[in-house]
N, C-alpha and C positions, 0 to 999 in steps of 0.2 A: 865646799861647792857653792857657787853663787845661786841665790834663790831667784827663780824666774818670776818675772812680773806678769800680771794679767795682761791679756792682749788688748783690752779696752778699759777705759776709766771713766767714772762718772762723779759728779758733785751733786749731792741731794741736800737741799735745805729743808728745814722742818722734819728732820729725819727721825726724831723721837716720837712723833705722833703716829696715829693709826695708819694713815695712808703712807706717810714717810717710811715707817718700818716695813710695810708691805713692799714698797718700791725698793728699798735697800736689799731686802731678802730676795726679791725676784731678780734684781740685777746681779747679785752675787751668784745666784744659781745659774745665770746665763754667762758667767765667766768674767764679769766686770770687777775691777777694783773700785771701791767707793769711798769717797770722802763724805762722811755723814755729819752734816752741820746742824746744830740746834742750839737755841739759847738755854734749853733745859739741861741740867746735869744728867738727866735720864738718858741722854745720848750715849753715855758710857756703857749702858746696858747692852748696846748693840755689839759690844766686844771690840777688840783691837787685834788684828792679825795681818797677814800679808794681803788680805782682800778688803778689810774694813779699817778706815782711819777715822775715829770719832773726833769731832771738833766742837767744843762748846763755845759759841760765839753769838753775838747779836747780829742777825741778818741785815738789819737796817744800817749797819756801819760799813763804810767803804773798806776799812782796814780788814774787816771780817771776810769780805769777798776776796780781797787780795791774798789773805792768808790761806783761804780755802783753795784757791786756784794754785797757789804756790805749793801747797801740800800735795795736790794731785800730781803736779809735774815732778816734784821731788820723789814721791813714793812710787809713782806709776810711769813717769816719763812722758805722760800725754794726758789729754782731756778730750773725750769723745762726746760727752753728754752732760748738759746742765739740766737739772730738774728743779725748777722754782716752785717748791711745794709749801714753803713756810707761809703761814697766814693766821690772822686773828679774825674772829667773828664778833659781830655786835648786832643785837636786836634791840632797837630803841626807836620810839617815835621821833621824827625829825626834830621837833621842837625841844626834845629832852637831850639831844646829842650836844655834848660840850665841845669846846675847841680842842681839849685834850683828847677826847674820843677820836675826833677827826685826824689829829696829828699822829696819834699812835697807830691807827689803822693804815693811814697813808704811808707812814714810815716802814712798817713791816710788810704790808701787802704789795705796795707799789714801788717804793724806793728800793726795798730789798731785792725785788725781782729785777729792777732796772740795773742796779750797780753790779749784781752778779752776772747779768747778761753782758754788760759792758766789759767787765774784767775777764770774761771767758772768751770773748770774740777772737782774740789772737790765737790761743791754742786750739780753739775749735776750727779755725781756718786751716791749721796744719793737718788736722785729721778729717776735714770735711764732715764735722760733727753736727750735732743738733741741740736745740733747746726745746724743752717741753715745760710749759708753765701750767699751774693750776688756776683755771678760771672758775666759773660756777654758773649754774642756771640763773643765779641772782644777777649776773652780769649780762644776761640775755633777755630777761623778762622782768616786769615790775614785781617787786616783793614788798608788801606793806611792812613797815617797821624795820627795813634793812637799808635805809638810804645811804648811810656812809659805807657800809660793807659792799652794797651793790655798786657804788661808785668805784670802789677799788677794783672790783672784779671786771667792771666795764673797762677800766684802764688796762687791765691785763689782756683783755680781748684785743684792744687796739695796739698795745705794745707788741703783741704777737704778730699781728698783720704788718705793722711797720717794720719790725726787725726782719720778717720773712722777705719782704720786698727789697729792703735796703741791703741785705747781706746774701741774697741768693747767688750773686756772682762770685762769692767766696766759697761756695759749696756748702754753706750752712743752711740747714733746714730749721724752721721755727714753727712750732705748733702749740696748741693748748688743749687741755681736757677740761670740760665743763661738767662736773658731777652734779647729779641730783642729790637728794639726801643720802648720806653715807652713815652706816652704823659704826660710829667712832665716838670716842670721848668728846670730840669737838662738837658733835651734834647733841650729845647728852648735856654738855655745858650750855649750849645754846638754849635748850629747854629749861634748864635750871635758871639761867639768867633771866628768862622771861617770867620767873616766879609762877610757873604753871601749876594751878591747883589740881589738875588731872592729867599727869603726863601720859598715862595709858591712852586716854581718849585723844590727846593731841598726836600721839604716835600713830594711832589708827587713822586720824585725819590726814596726816602726811602720807602714809602708805596709800590711802585712797586716791591721792593725786598722781600716783605713779601707776600707769596702766599695767605694768608687769605684776602689780599686787604686792610689792615689797620695796624696801629701800635697798640701796646698793651695799656691797661689801668693799672694804679697803683693797682686797685682792683684785676685784674687778676693775677698780680705778688704776691700780698698779699695772695690770695687764695692758690697759689702753695706753698708758704712758710708755711702757717698754716697747709696745708695737710701733708707736710713732717714732721711736728712736731707731728702729730696726731697718735693715736693708729692704724688708718687705714693704716699707712705707717710703721708699726712695723718691716717689713722685709726689709726695704729700708735703706741702709747706703752706703756711699762712692759714691753716685750717683750725677751727674751733670744734673739737669733737665732743659732742654731748654724750655723756655716759650717764643717762638720767632715767632709765626705765620708761622712756616715752613721755616724760613730764612736759617738755617743751612742745612736742607734737600735739599733746592733748590741749 
């Protein structure tokens, strides 16, 4: 008997991280087949079955984007959603940032999002699908010590608006989620990278900047992403949805 395919399919980059895993799990629970792409071999831990196809690849390479899209079409026969989630964080004073720091973050955070969007446009046109990218509050407000990272997230904000306007006539919706601080290894690494002598105090300071009195969970970010891809958000495109516990409003 021929195995039936999922009715919808998604490509998620950065799938092995905290938010990526939450997105993959939520999409699967909503009936999606998912190509889960990440440079880390940990992407294999997501499993491989009729709903999940892990792909270890460098998001910054055009060949990776083409392979990921081709996998979705081969395994699921369609592509309904691209989630540009892959990203690197850097906290360094501007004068300490190297050329390599700049190049690496731009390649992963910006080039990766652009080439995956570009390679996804044709199949997304066929399904009237959507793109949801991960921006950040760092792309919306000034953040001391985050010059390069903030630049990349500002680029995601404008990439989202540009794609939304340029491809609306094809039925493609394009939005972004701008998280505040999220309780993931990503945030933990950022604290470590800053050589923080008192992580507990720093965490309390970050929490105090979020009016809801806590930082966000990966699941809360995933829910926002999946909502923006859903029929319930059919009138939303070109929007940067802050899921930040009130940080920007404050």
